[in-house]
Every structure is written in structure tokens, then in C-alpha cells.
C-alpha positions as CSV (number, residue, x, y, z in Angstrom):
1,X,83.0,101.3,144.8
2,X,80.5,104.0,143.8
3,X,82.2,104.3,140.3
4,X,82.0,100.5,139.9
5,X,78.6,99.6,141.4
6,X,76.6,102.9,141.3
7,X,77.6,104.4,138.0
8,X,74.2,106.0,137.8
9,X,74.5,107.6,141.2
10,X,72.8,107.0,144.6
11,X,69.4,107.6,143.1
12,X,70.0,104.9,140.5
13,X,71.0,102.5,143.2
14,X,67.9,103.1,145.2
15,X,65.7,102.7,142.1
16,X,67.4,99.4,141.1
17,X,67.2,98.0,144.6
18,X,63.5,98.8,144.8
19,X,62.9,97.3,141.4
20,X,64.8,94.1,142.5
21,X,62.6,93.8,145.6
22,X,59.4,94.1,143.5
23,X,60.7,91.5,141.0
24,X,61.5,89.1,143.8
25,X,58.0,89.5,145.2
26,X,56.2,89.2,141.9
27,X,58.4,86.7,140.1
28,X,58.5,89.0,137.0
29,X,61.4,88.8,134.5
30,X,64.2,91.4,134.6
31,X,63.1,94.8,133.1
32,X,65.9,94.8,130.5
33,X,64.4,91.6,129.0
34,X,61.0,93.2,128.8
35,X,62.3,96.4,127.3
36,X,64.3,94.4,124.7
37,X,61.3,92.4,123.7
38,X,59.1,95.5,123.5
39,X,61.6,97.3,121.4
40,X,61.9,94.4,118.9
41,X,58.1,94.2,118.7
42,X,57.8,98.0,118.1
43,X,60.4,97.9,115.3
44,X,58.8,94.9,113.7
45,X,55.3,96.3,113.8
46,X,56.1,99.9,113.1
47,X,54.7,101.1,109.7
48,X,57.2,101.6,107.0
49,X,58.9,105.0,107.3
50,X,58.3,107.7,104.6
51,X,61.7,106.7,103.0
52,X,60.2,103.4,102.0
53,X,57.0,104.8,100.5
54,X,56.6,106.2,97.0
55,X,57.6,109.8,96.9
56,X,55.0,112.2,95.7
57,X,56.0,114.7,93.0
58,X,53.4,117.2,94.2
59,X,50.2,117.5,96.2
60,X,47.3,119.8,97.0
61,X,48.3,123.1,98.5
62,X,46.1,124.6,101.1
63,X,45.6,127.9,102.8
64,X,48.5,130.0,104.1
65,X,50.2,128.4,107.1
66,X,52.9,131.0,107.7
67,X,52.2,134.6,107.0
68,X,54.7,137.5,107.4
69,X,53.3,141.0,106.7
70,X,55.4,144.2,106.4
71,X,58.4,142.8,108.3
72,X,61.2,145.3,108.9
73,X,64.4,144.7,110.7
74,X,67.1,147.3,111.4
75,X,70.6,146.9,112.7
76,X,71.5,150.4,113.7
77,X,71.4,152.4,110.5
78,X,71.3,149.3,108.3
79,X,67.9,148.1,107.1
80,X,68.2,144.4,106.7
81,X,64.6,143.8,105.8
82,X,62.1,146.4,104.6
83,X,58.4,145.7,104.5
84,X,58.8,142.0,103.6
85,X,55.7,140.0,102.9
86,X,55.8,136.2,102.8
87,X,53.1,133.5,102.4
88,X,53.9,129.8,102.9
89,X,50.9,127.6,102.1
90,X,50.0,124.3,103.8
91,X,51.5,121.4,102.0
92,X,53.9,123.3,99.6
93,X,57.6,123.5,99.2
94,X,58.4,127.2,99.1
95,X,61.8,128.5,97.9
96,X,63.3,131.7,99.3
97,X,66.1,132.9,97.1
98,X,68.2,136.0,96.4
99,X,71.9,137.1,96.2
100,X,74.2,137.1,99.2
101,X,73.2,139.7,101.7
102,X,69.6,139.9,100.5
103,X,68.2,139.1,103.9
104,X,67.1,135.5,103.6
105,X,68.7,134.1,106.7
106,X,67.7,137.3,108.6
107,X,64.1,136.5,107.6
108,X,64.5,132.9,108.9
109,X,65.9,134.4,112.2
110,X,62.8,136.6,112.4
111,X,60.4,133.7,111.8
112,X,62.1,131.7,114.5
113,X,62.4,134.6,117.0
114,X,66.2,134.8,117.0
115,X,66.0,138.5,115.8
116,X,63.5,141.1,117.0
117,X,61.1,142.7,114.6
118,X,60.9,146.5,114.4
119,X,57.7,146.6,112.3
120,X,55.3,144.0,110.9
121,X,53.7,140.8,112.0
122,X,54.3,137.0,111.8
123,X,51.6,134.4,112.2
124,X,51.9,130.6,112.0
125,X,48.8,128.4,112.0
126,X,46.8,131.4,113.2
127,X,49.2,132.0,116.1
128,X,51.1,135.3,116.7
129,X,54.7,134.2,116.6
130,X,56.0,137.5,117.9
131,X,54.6,136.7,121.3
132,X,56.7,133.6,121.6
133,X,60.3,133.2,122.9
134,X,62.8,131.5,120.7
135,X,62.7,128.2,122.7
136,X,58.9,128.1,122.3
137,X,59.0,128.2,118.5
138,X,59.6,124.5,118.0
139,X,56.8,123.6,120.3
140,X,54.5,125.6,118.1
141,X,55.3,123.3,115.2
142,X,58.2,125.0,113.4
143,X,61.7,123.5,113.2
144,X,64.7,124.7,111.2
145,X,68.3,123.9,110.2
146,X,71.2,126.4,109.9
147,X,73.7,127.4,107.2
148,X,76.6,126.1,109.2
149,X,76.2,122.5,110.3
150,X,76.5,122.3,114.1
151,X,76.7,118.9,115.6
152,X,77.6,117.7,119.1
153,X,80.8,116.2,117.7
154,X,81.6,113.6,120.4
155,X,78.0,112.4,120.5
156,X,76.6,109.7,118.2
157,X,74.2,110.4,115.3
158,X,71.4,108.9,117.4
159,X,72.2,111.1,120.4
160,X,72.4,114.2,118.2
161,X,68.9,113.5,116.8
162,X,67.6,112.9,120.4
163,X,68.5,116.5,121.2
164,X,65.7,117.6,118.8
165,X,63.2,115.6,120.8
166,X,63.9,117.2,124.2
167,X,61.1,119.7,124.1
168,X,58.6,116.9,124.1
169,X,59.9,115.3,127.3
170,X,57.5,115.8,130.2
171,X,59.3,113.8,133.0
172,X,61.1,116.2,135.3
173,X,64.2,115.9,137.4
174,X,62.9,113.5,140.1
175,X,61.2,111.0,137.8
176,X,64.2,111.0,135.5
177,X,66.8,110.9,138.3
178,X,65.0,108.0,140.0
179,X,64.5,106.2,136.7
180,X,60.8,105.7,137.4
181,X,58.8,103.6,134.8
182,X,57.3,106.7,133.2
183,X,60.8,108.2,132.6
184,X,62.1,104.9,131.1
185,X,59.0,104.7,128.9
186,X,59.5,108.2,127.7
187,X,63.1,107.6,126.9
188,X,62.2,104.5,124.9
189,X,59.6,106.5,122.9
190,X,62.2,109.2,122.2
191,X,64.7,106.7,121.0
192,X,62.1,105.0,118.8
193,X,61.2,108.4,117.3
194,X,64.9,109.3,116.7
195,X,65.6,105.9,115.0
196,X,62.5,106.5,112.8
197,X,63.8,110.0,111.9
198,X,67.2,108.4,110.9
199,X,65.3,105.8,108.9
200,X,63.3,108.4,107.0
201,X,66.6,109.9,105.7
202,X,68.4,106.6,105.2
203,X,70.8,107.1,108.1
204,X,70.1,104.0,110.2
205,X,73.6,102.6,109.7
206,X,75.2,105.7,111.3
207,X,73.1,105.6,114.5
208,X,76.0,104.7,116.7
209,X,78.7,106.6,114.8
210,X,80.2,109.7,116.4
211,X,79.1,112.8,114.5
212,X,82.6,114.1,114.1
213,X,83.5,111.2,111.8
214,X,80.6,111.6,109.4
215,X,81.1,113.3,106.0
216,X,79.4,116.7,105.4
217,X,76.6,115.3,103.3
218,X,75.6,112.9,106.0
219,X,75.9,115.6,108.7
220,X,73.5,117.8,106.7
221,X,70.9,115.1,106.4
222,X,71.5,114.3,110.1
223,X,70.6,117.9,110.9
224,X,67.4,117.5,109.0
225,X,66.6,114.3,111.0
226,X,67.2,116.3,114.2
227,X,64.7,118.9,113.1
228,X,62.2,116.2,111.9
229,X,62.2,114.3,115.2
230,X,60.5,117.4,116.7
231,X,57.4,116.5,114.5
232,X,57.1,120.0,112.9
233,X,54.3,121.1,110.7
234,X,56.7,123.5,108.9
235,X,60.4,122.6,108.3
236,X,62.7,125.5,107.4
237,X,66.0,124.5,105.6
238,X,68.8,127.1,105.3
239,X,71.0,126.2,102.4
240,X,70.7,122.4,102.8
241,X,72.6,121.6,99.6
242,X,75.6,123.8,100.4
243,X,78.8,121.9,99.9
244,X,77.2,118.8,98.6
245,X,78.1,116.9,95.4
246,X,75.6,116.7,92.6
247,X,74.7,113.1,93.6
248,X,74.3,114.1,97.3
249,X,72.1,117.1,96.3
250,X,69.9,114.8,94.1
251,X,69.5,112.4,97.0
252,X,68.6,115.3,99.3
253,X,65.9,116.4,96.8
254,X,64.3,113.0,97.1
255,X,64.5,113.3,100.9
256,X,62.7,116.7,100.9
257,X,60.0,115.3,98.6
258,X,59.4,112.4,101.0
259,X,59.2,114.8,103.9
260,X,56.5,116.8,102.1
261,X,54.7,113.6,101.1
262,X,54.6,112.8,104.9
263,X,52.6,116.0,105.4
264,X,55.3,118.5,106.4
265,X,55.4,121.9,104.7
266,X,58.9,123.0,103.6
267,X,60.4,126.5,103.4
268,X,64.0,126.5,102.0
269,X,66.8,128.9,101.3
270,X,69.1,127.7,98.5
271,X,71.6,129.1,96.0
272,X,71.7,125.8,94.0
273,X,69.2,126.8,91.2
274,X,68.7,123.3,90.0
275,X,67.9,122.2,93.5
276,X,65.5,124.9,94.4
277,X,63.8,125.3,91.1
278,X,63.4,121.5,90.8
279,X,61.7,121.3,94.2
280,X,59.7,124.4,94.8
281,X,56.0,124.9,94.1
282,X,56.6,128.7,94.4
283,X,59.5,131.0,95.2
284,X,59.9,134.4,96.8
285,X,62.9,136.4,95.7
286,X,64.6,139.0,98.0
287,X,67.1,141.7,97.0
288,X,68.6,144.2,99.4
289,X,65.9,143.3,102.0
290,X,62.9,143.7,99.7
291,X,60.7,141.3,97.9
292,X,61.1,141.7,94.2
293,X,59.2,138.6,93.0
294,X,56.7,136.0,94.3
295,X,55.4,133.3,92.0
296,X,56.2,130.1,90.2
297,X,59.8,128.9,89.6
298,X,59.2,129.1,85.8
299,X,58.2,132.7,85.9
300,X,61.0,133.6,88.3
301,X,63.6,132.4,85.8
302,X,62.4,134.8,83.1
303,X,61.4,137.7,85.3
304,X,63.7,140.7,84.4
305,X,64.1,141.9,88.0
306,X,65.1,138.4,89.2
307,X,67.5,138.0,86.2
308,X,69.1,141.3,86.9
309,X,69.4,140.9,90.7
310,X,70.2,137.2,91.1
311,X,70.6,135.1,88.0
312,X,72.8,137.7,86.2
313,X,72.2,140.1,83.3
314,X,71.7,138.4,79.9
315,X,74.2,139.7,77.4
316,X,72.8,140.8,74.1
């Protein structure tokens, strides 16, 4: 009987009974009808998502938003990063490139507090990031993706995106368990934000599709949607074009431009030179844990140190 009539548990039954009594007294319509009408109105009146707006090819770049000074990381006797400096300016798309093992993902892990720092400092929007714990980073306005796509495979695309919104939830155990109005309103806001993030990346049609049945290209964009629903000021992408076809990579470039046009700064690691050089306002090049170049993509492609370390020696 509990499984049939109280699938939400005893607390759910108490909450529904109390709501039924209130409706009988007030003569109000069932809450589901009100929620449905409100959701339809919200979708109808919501401004067009960034995906429907003209993409900007560039924009004004401001003061440094993220600053890393003299970052050094050691794993025993191995020096993964040595005195690395990095500047990411507000409003730019910054590329971080280098050969395999250069320390790019290690630097990402430092910036998001996954790895400890032995020397140096990291500040984001004037805040000392080294004082934060890993789970506090996204609340500070910094979200990221990973090299290997990790989805909750049995969950739908919408449910996977909702995971990225969790840190903004304020209703605790009791309000959520009793299904109080504040908890239901918070859940509706989270679902609206998740659907908007899917719309931004053109993934609305996959909202109710299990993640395990989605192709790699869609999963990579879904991971970006999960990061975007956190409303970051800085989005960090770790090899977002890896494994994508040329057409999928071109579509992803447009997605990244729309994200920047929406006011989000982007820092990305990528080995696809056409992808990173076509997107970035500036690039930083790492080799063996050290910065060997920082400047425009055009200069990077002709810099002797970059050519030797990453793009390959030019035969005479």
C-alpha cells in the first residue's frame, strides 16, 4: 500500500494531505494545474536564449579576472608546474596549449583546488582561491569540464544538467522532504534554468533522453550545459573538441562564441589547432611545466619556441 499510495514516503503523504485540506477550505485549483500554467507562461515569456541571438566574433576585454603567479606543483621528485604565470582577462577566450604532459590539466586542477600548490598564488575576481575548498570553487563563479566525459549514464540529459545547479539550492532536508512551497518553487526554478542551459547549446530535444544513449558529441555539449547552469563568470573547458568530427567541432566553436557573447569568460585547453586558434583572443603555451609563450594566436604560430615544442620543427 505504501509503494502504491505513498511513493514519496510518509512525509510526502502528510504534505499532500495538508495541501488537500487547504484546497478544500479555499476552493483553489489543484497545485499541479497552477504549476503547469506557470511553467508554460515562464517558457513563453522567457527572453530568447543566447543560442538564438547573433553570435559576437569578439568583444571588449577587461582587466585580469583570473591571475596565477609563480605556481609550482610537485609530485614527489617530479615538478609538474614550475613558476607558472597566467592571466585571463574579463570577457576574453583564452587558450592554454602545449604538448602532452606539459602540465595543462594539472594547472586546471590547481585553479579548481583539486591539486595543492607548493608555491605561488591564485586569485579570481580579487579572491584568494587557495583558501577555498574544491566544492566552494563553483560558488565563487568558476565552473569546468573534464577531459573524459563523465555522465550519470542512467539519468536523463535534463537530470544531468540539474546536478550542476545543486550548489544554488538553499532548501534543506526538512523543506525538501515535506515538499513545502518554497522547495517546490526552488525545484521549478532549477528545472527552468536547466532547460535554458540545454536550449543555449541546442540540446532541448535530448532533455528526456538517458545520457548513456547520447553520442559523444552531444555528451560533450551536455557537459558544457551542466557547467553553464551553475551561472559561472569563468568557464574552463578541458579539451572540449576531443573526439569530435570536423562538423561537430565547428558547431562547438559557435557554442563557445555564444557563451562568451552572453558575458562568460572562457579558458580552454585544446589540441585541435584550428579550434583553439580560431577561437582564442590570446594563448599561453606550456612545455615541461613552464610557460614558453603568452600572446596572440598569430604570434604563437610563428614563435620559434612554440614551433619547436608543440607545432613541430620546420624542415629546411
